[in-house]
Structure formats: structure tokens, C-alpha cells
C-alpha positions in Angstrom: 74.8 202.9 214.9 73.6 200.4 212.8 70.2 200.1 211.5 68.8 196.6 210.9 67.1 196.5 207.4 65.9 193.4 207.9 62.4 194.3 207.8 62.6 196.0 204.5 64.8 193.0 203.1 62.3 190.3 203.6 59.1 192.6 202.6 61.0 192.9 199.4 61.5 189.2 199.4 57.9 188.9 199.5 56.8 191.2 197.3 59.0 189.7 194.8 57.6 185.9 195.3 53.8 187.7 195.4 54.4 189.5 192.2 56.7 187.1 190.0 55.8 183.5 190.5 55.8 182.5 187.2 58.0 184.5 185.2 61.4 185.6 187.5 63.9 183.6 188.8 62.8 183.6 192.6 66.5 181.8 193.2 68.3 183.6 196.1 71.1 184.4 193.8 68.6 186.2 191.6 67.0 187.8 194.5 70.2 189.0 196.3 70.7 191.3 193.7 67.4 192.7 193.7 67.9 193.4 197.3 72.1 194.2 196.8 72.9 191.6 199.8 74.6 188.2 199.3 72.4 185.1 198.7 73.0 183.5 201.9 71.5 186.7 203.9 68.3 186.2 201.8 68.4 182.8 202.4 68.6 183.2 206.2 65.5 185.9 205.5 63.3 183.0 204.0 64.4 180.6 206.0 62.6 182.9 209.1 60.0 183.7 206.6 59.0 180.1 206.4 59.5 179.4 209.7 56.7 182.0 210.5 54.7 180.1 208.4 54.6 183.5 205.8 56.5 181.7 203.0 57.0 177.8 201.3 59.4 176.6 199.5 61.1 172.9 199.0 64.8 172.7 199.6 66.6 172.2 196.3 63.8 173.8 194.2 63.7 177.6 192.9 59.8 178.1 193.8 59.4 179.3 197.0 55.5 180.9 197.3 53.6 182.8 199.5 52.2 180.4 202.2 48.9 182.5 202.3 47.3 185.3 200.3 49.6 188.5 200.4 46.2 190.7 201.7 46.8 188.5 205.1 50.5 188.9 205.9 50.5 192.0 207.3 53.7 193.8 207.9 53.7 193.1 211.6 53.7 189.4 211.0 57.0 189.9 208.4 58.3 192.2 211.6 58.0 189.5 213.9 59.2 187.0 211.4 62.3 188.4 211.1 62.9 190.7 214.4 61.0 188.6 216.6 60.6 190.7 219.7 62.7 193.1 219.4 61.3 196.8 220.2 61.2 199.6 217.6 63.1 201.8 220.7 66.0 201.1 222.8 67.2 202.3 225.9 70.6 203.4 226.8 71.3 201.0 229.9 75.0 202.5 229.7 74.5 205.6 231.6 76.1 207.0 234.1 74.2 206.2 237.5 76.5 209.2 239.8 73.9 211.5 237.1 70.5 212.3 238.5 69.9 212.3 234.5 71.6 209.1 233.9 70.1 207.3 236.8 66.1 207.8 236.1 65.9 209.2 232.1 65.7 205.3 231.4 62.6 204.6 233.7 60.7 208.1 232.7 61.2 207.1 229.3 60.0 203.3 229.7 56.8 203.7 229.5 56.3 206.2 226.5 58.4 203.7 224.3 56.2 200.8 225.5 53.2 203.3 224.1 55.0 203.9 221.1 55.9 200.3 220.5 51.9 199.5 221.2 50.7 201.8 218.6 53.5 201.4 215.7 52.5 197.6 216.0 49.2 198.2 215.8 49.1 200.0 212.9 51.7 197.5 211.3 49.1 195.0 211.8 46.8 197.1 209.6 49.2 197.1 206.8 49.5 194.0 204.5 51.8 193.0 201.8 49.2 193.2 199.2 48.5 197.1 200.7 52.4 197.4 199.9 52.8 196.2 196.7 49.7 198.0 195.5 50.7 201.2 196.9 53.7 201.3 194.2 52.3 199.1 191.6 55.4 197.0 191.9 56.6 195.2 188.7 60.1 193.4 188.4 61.9 195.3 185.2 
């Protein structure tokens, strides 16, 4: 199973922008080196962040900026920007309908998964980009 790293990559991108507005090359190529990915993927992430109103940039200029202060950007905002309404937990829709457990397990789990999603989103809304940057005194070397 492949796990999405879009959230951590988007936080990485925004942290780079927040910390290094003046003294770091903020091109998608330079950011890609830091994230260890390719510039095209970074541009896709940045496009989603722009569309969500979390980042601003001008095509052809290497000066992306936060669209609002880091303390006003929540982890939930970033998650919604890059993952949309995708849930954190996923039900397996391919279980055997002829099995008593396989037929009912998804219904049994559905409400619990929704409760977990709600609790996680509530906590994510309390965590800001500024909290993340401050928690590890993030700096570029």
C-alpha cells in the first residue's frame, strides 16, 4: 500500500517559504532538492496551495510567499488544500459478501472512522504552520 506524503511535502514547501523569504532560492527546482522529489511535483503542490489561498506567486518569478501569516495557516488548511476531502482512514470495499464478517465489517467500522476523522480534523485545525516551524526551530543550512 502506498501512503500519500502530500501533506508533509506541502508543509515542507510552506515552511521553506515562511523561513526563507529573502535568503534562499525558492524555485521549484531548489525546493525539490530539499523535499527530494522532482520540480514538477513541487509545482503541483504549490498550485494546490495557491488555489486554496495559502500561498501566492507570480508565474515566471521565483518569489512565492505565504498568502497570510503562518500563525493563520492551520495543518487542516494545508491538508484540505492538497488532499481535498479524502479521509485519513479508508474502508475496504472488496471484502467477501458471502462471509458474515466481510459483509458487515465496513458498516461496523464506518461510524468509528468518521469519529476518528472528526477528532483528527479538530486537532489539525489547532496546529498552525507557525507552531510547526517553531517546534523544531526549523532553519535552512
